[in-house]
N, C-alpha and C positions, 0 to 999 in steps of 0.2 A: 526459555530463554537462551541465548546462544554466545559463543564469544568464541572471538582468536588472537592470538596471546602473540608481541614482536619482541621481538630481542631488541638489544638499542642499536643504533645504525652502524655500526663498526663489528657491528656481528652479523652469521648471516642468516643463524640460525632463523626457521620463523616457525610457530608455536602453536595447534586450535588445538583453543580449554573446553570443553562444558563445561557451563557451569553452575551449578543448583542453588546460587546466592546469590546478590550480587552487596558487596561491601564496599562502596564507595561513596565520599563525599561529595555529597553537590555544592559545587561553589556556583552560582549565576553573578554572573556581572554585566551581562547583556543580555536581552531577550526582544527580539526582530519587532516591525511596530507593524509588521504585515499584520494589515484586516484575517481575522483566523478562520480559516478556509471551509463551507461544512462538511464535518469530518466525513462522510461519506461519499462525497464527490468522487465520480471517478467510479461509485460501485456499479457491477453492470447487472443483467437480469437477459439472459436469453430467449424471446421470445418462442416457445411450443406452436407447433401451426394445428389449429383443429378449424377451421372454414376460413377460405376468399385465397387459402396458398397465405396466408400471416404469416408471417420468420422475420427473423430479424433483432436487435442487437440494441440494447435500449440499456444508455448510460446518466448515472445521477449527476448533474453538471451543479445546481447547488439546490439549496433547501427549500428549493417550489417551482426547478426545472431540472427536465431532463428530454436526452434527446437519442431520437431511431434511427442507427447504422443499417446501410445494406438491409433497409427496410421494403420484404416486400407485401400488399397487397393489391388485390383485383380492385377495387374500389364498390364491392356491392353492399346490402346490409340496410337495415334500416334505421339511421340518426344512431349513427355508429362515433363514438369515444372512447375516448383514452381512459381509465379508470385506474387509481391505487386503492389498495388495502392492506388489512395489516398482514392478510394471506393468501397465498395460491390456491384459495378453496372456491365453490360455489358459494356458499353461504357467506366466507368472508368482502366478495364478492359484490351481493346483493343487499348486508347488512352493516355493513361496516368502510362504507367508496369513499371514496370521494372522483365524481364528477367530473373532467379539466373541459372547459370550453370548447374547443374547438373540433365541428365536422367533422372528419375525416367523408360520409358517403360524397360517394363521386366520386375522389383524388387516388386514383390508380397511384403505387411506385411500383417497380421495379428496382429497386438492387440501392436507389436515395435514401435519403437522411429528412429527421422532421423535429423540431424540438418542439416543446408543449411545455409549456407553462400551465400550473393549478392555478386556480379563485385566488383573489386577494386575500387575504388572512390565512391561508393554506399553509401546510408544509410539506416533507413528508418523515417526518417524525413520527415515528411509529409507524409506518406505513414500508411494508419489504415487499411485494408484489405488483406487480402491475398486466396488466389488462388491455388489449383494444374490443371495445364489450358493443354488443350489440342493444342500444335501450330498451323498446319496445318489445324485441325478441331475447328480453333475459338472456344475452346468446355470447358466449366466450369466446371469441374468435384467432386472441390466442394469448398466452401468460406466461409466467416465469418470474421466479424470486429474486429480488434484487444478492450481490454476493459481495465479497470485497475484492478487491485484486489478490490477497493470498487463496480466496477461495476459491478464484474462479483462474488463479496458478495452479493449482492442486488438480483441479477440474482438467487440466488439458495437462500437467503433468501425467497424473496419475492414472487419472479416468474418477475422481470424486470429492468432495469438498470437504470432507470429515476429519479430523486432527486424527488421526491415529491409523495403523497398521504401517506398511510403507511410505505412506502423506503423513505421519503424523510430524510434528518438527521437529522432534528429537532425536528422526530415524534418520539413515543412515545406510539408506541402499547399494548405493554404487562402492562403500567402506573406501571411501575417500578420507576419511576422518570428518569430514564438514557436512554435519547435519542441516535437514533441509530449511531450517529458517533461516542458515545464513546462506546457502545456495539460495534462496528466494532476491533475499535483503541484497546480493552482490553479484547475480545475474550471472551466478553459473547453472550448470547443468546438474543436477542431480542423479541421472542417470545415467553418464558417464563420468567414470571418478579421473576428477586435473587435482587435485592438491587443494592446499590453499589458498583463499579467492585475494590474500595480502601479499606484503613484500614487504621488507624489511625499511624503517621510516627513513630518509633524505637526511642528509647537513641543510641543513641553509643556512645561511648570514642575511639580519632585518637589517634593515637602520639607522644606522649608529652603531653597525661593527658589533651586531645583537647575534651571537649563536642562537640558534635553535634545534626544532627536527619538524619535519614534515611528514604525514603521515598522512595517504594519499591511495582510495578506494573506492570502489565502482557502488553504484547505489540504485537502484529500482526506483525512477522518477516515481511512477503513477500510485509506490507502496505505502499509503496516507493509514497502514494501518501494525506498526509498524512505529518504535523506535530506535536510532541507531545514537550507541550511547559510547562516548572512551575513556576508557580509565588507564593510570598512568603507575606505574609500583617503581620502588627500588632497591626491592626482596622477593619479589615474585608469592608474598607474600599478607602484604598490606597492599588494597589499591585505593586510589581514587578517581571520584566522578571529575572528567575533567570538562568531557564536553556533551549534550544530551539536542537534539536534532528528535524531538516528540512532532513525527510526519502527519499523525491526525489532525491538532491544532495548528502547524507553521510555528513554535513557540523554540527558538532554539537560546539553552543556557552552555553558559564555557566561562571557564576560573581563567583567575589570572595570570596571564601571561600566556593566553590560547589566544589565536585567531582560528578566524574559519572562510573558507569559500565555498558555499555547496550550489555548483554549474549542473542543474537538474536539465539543460540539452545535452549537454556530453556525457551527465550520469555519473555524478563522481564531485565527493567532499573531501576539499582537503585544511584535515587540520592541524594548525602551526603552533607547537608547545617551546615559548620562549624560558618557563622557567622551571625545565626537569634536568637533570646531573644527566652527566654524559651514560650514566648506569647504567640509566632509566629505560622500564618497559613499556608498551600500550599494548593495552589487550582490545576487540572491538567487540562490543555485547550490544544484540539483538532481543528484542523484549514485543513482544507482541502488545497492541495496543488496545485498553479495555474501556 
C-alpha cells in the first residue's frame, strides 16, 4: 500500500509517506446503495494473432458478458466461436472451456466491435483466458489472458505485468518520492518526475456556517483493483480512517462529519471533513484489492 500525507489547509507543506501499516479505525456511516459491480469488469485481454488475421482487445463487461474492440478477423474457418477457459493453454481450451453461442464464421471484422454473452447459467468466474476458436478443427485463431487495469497499466508503462523491479507497486523509478501504486491511482507519470499528486486541503464553509476542510484528488476511473482511503491525524502519529472507497465492490464508507463527491467523468474525488480540528492532517492511502 502507498500513502500521501497532507498538511493542514493553513500550511503549504505537502508530504508523501510510504506506509508499512494502516492503523486507522473505520467509522462507517454510509455505504452506497448501488448494485455491486462485477469485480473483474474492465479487465482486458489482448488477442494474439494465430490465424485468419485475428487481433483485438477483449474487455469484461459483467459476469457473463465481454466486448471485443479494435477487432480484426477475416471471417474464415469452420464453426468459429469465442470460448473462455481458466488458462491460455491448449489443454485448458480443449478440456475446461465455455463455448459461447454466437458463430463468427463468415462475419469479417476490420477494426470493429462485438459483444458476446456467455450461455445462460455460466459466468466468467474462474475463467481467465479467452480465444476465438474453430470448434471442428480445434484451432486457436487468437487468444489472451485477462489482466487487471493495474496489470494493463504496468504492461503499457513498464513492459511487464509483474509486481517486481521498476514495475513494483512500491518502486519509484523516476525518484520523485511517489511510488508506482500512487502514480497509477492518481494518474501521474511514473517515469517522469512530477512530485506529489496531492495539494493541501482547502477551507470550505458548509450550510449552517459549518467550517470544514476539503481534499480533492485525481483518481483513475477504471481502477477497480484498488481502494482509495483517507486517514486523519492530529499529531502525525495516530491515524483514523475517515473515508474508504472500495473500487472492486463500489462500497463507500465515511466517518461521521465526512461527505464526499465521486466524479468518475472528471476522475476526481472530493472528501469534505467537518469533524477535524484546524490543526488536523490528512493522508491518502492506496491499497491493492485482494
